[in-house]
N, C-alpha and C positions, 0 to 999 in steps of 0.2 A: 636599277637602271632607269626607272621611271623619270627621276629628275633631269639625268643628261639627255635622255632622249628628247623629252618636252622642250628643253632648253636649246638644244640642237636645231629641232623644227623652227623655232622662233628666230634663231640666228640664222640659218639657212634663208629665211624670207627676206633678210637685210644683206646677204650677200651683194656685193657689188660685182661687175664684169672683171675678168682678169685681162687687163688691156695690152696689147701688143706695141709696147713703146720701146722695145730693143730691137737692134738689128743683127742678123748674123751676116758677118761681112763675106762668108765663104760661099753662102747660097744667094746674098742679097735678097734676104727674107726678113720679114718683122716677126716678133714672137713675144709671148708675155714671159718676162724673166721672173725668178724667184721672188723679188720684191713686190712685183706687180701681182702677183699671187697672193703673197702674204697681205698686202694692201687691201685686196678685194675681199677677205673675210676676217682679219684679226679684229677690227672695231666691233663687228657684228656678233663675234665669238665672246670678246670680253664683256660686251654689254649685257650678255645673256648668262654671265658668270661662268664661261667656258675659257679654260687656258689651254693654248696650243703648244704641244710638244712634239719634237721629233726626234726618236731615239735610234742611235747608231748601233747597229748589230755587228758582229764578226762577220767577216767575209773574206774568203780568197780571192785575190785578183780583182776585186771592184768593192761596191760599197753596198750595204743593206740597211735601208730606212724603214722604221715604222711611225706613222702619224698618230698620235695619240690625243685624246681629249680629256681634259680633267675638268669636272665641274665641281663648282664652290661646295657641293654637298658630299664630296668625298668620292663620288662616282666617277669612272673613266670608260672611255670607249676607245679600243685599240682598233686600227683599220688594217692590219694585215702588213708583213714585211715585204718591200719591193727591192729587189736585187737588180743592181747595175754594174755591169763590167766595166773596168777602167781601160779607156783606149791605149793608155800607156802606163807603165808600171813605175811611175815618177809621181811625185808631188803634184805636178799640173794636171796629169791624168786621173787622179784621185780627187783631187779638187773638183774638176770639171764633172766626173762622174756624182759626186757627192750633192753638188749644187742640181745637177738634171734629176737625180733620186728624190731630193727633198722637193723640187718643184712639181713632178708628177705624182708623187705620193700625195702632197697637200692637195692638188686639183681632184685627184680620185677620191680623197677621203670627203672633201667638201662637196663634191658633184659639180665642180665648176669646170670650165674649158674655155679655152680661147677660140677665135673662130674657126682656125685651123690647127692641126699639130705642124711641128716644125718639118717634118718629112714631107707632108701634103703641100705646104706652102711653098716649098724648094722646088717642087716639082712641075709647078704651074703658075702661071701669074693671073691675078685675079683682080679686075678693077671694079671699083666699088663707085657706083655713080652717087653723088651727093643729092639727096633730095631734102636737104635740112631747111627748116624754116628760122632764119636768120633772127627775125623779131623774137620767135620764141626762145630760141638759144640765149639772146640777149637777156631776155626776161630770167632765163634760169640761172645765166651768171650774175645776174643781180640777186636772186634769191639766196643763191651760196653764199656770196658777200655779206648779205643780212643776216645769216642764220645766228640766232641767238645761242645755240649750244650745238655740242658735238652730234647729238642724235639727230636734230634737225638738218644740221649739215651733211651727215650721212645720207639721210632722206632725199635732200635736194639733189646731192650728188648722184646717187643712182638714178633718180629721175632725169637729170640732165643728160647722164651718158645714154641712158635709153633714148631720149629724144634726139641725140646726135645722130642717130643712125647709121653707125659705123664711121663717121666721118673723122679720119685721125687728127685733121687739124683742129677741129672743135673739141675733140676728146684731150687733146693736149692742153687746150685754153681753158677747160672745165678742170683738168686736174691742177694746174698752175693755180687758179683761183681758190680751188678747194684747198690745197696745200698751204697757201698763204693764210686762209681763214682757220683753217684747223691748227696752225701755229699760235695765232692771235689768239683763239679760244684756249688752248691750253696754257698760253703764259698767263691767263686772268686768275 
């Protein structure tokens, strides 16, 4: 387990934030969806020789997910099974429970978290005052757009998100520029 543990520590240093880019219309709250959670960790894991797997286990009236990391050395690290009951016993109920379980199992296994969990965000309104230095943010956007490789892109992205101080508008701009640059670099 020596190789996977060392690689996981390195990967965790590169994890980005799980951004709240989705909206729950029922509670009128924002949350980090499954794709935002995967996006926050997948490049860092892969760059350090770690594959992400989520194994589905048998479960009555719900779903059970286990997040597993597999290192290129052949070592693996399992993170326990998370059971989530399905709200309805139909495909939509199971699909919703599966997505929820995958998201929370991944966040728990990686040690990442959004600003609030869905329940807390729904129960209160929280205003974040922007204290973003616009000049600095423009410099970060330029640095992201000028990234020569995916590793530099990831580092610039993480630093830019940190500099955004939770400002959603800037985070969305950063993600847009990062996604465009990632696509460009991957096509080379």
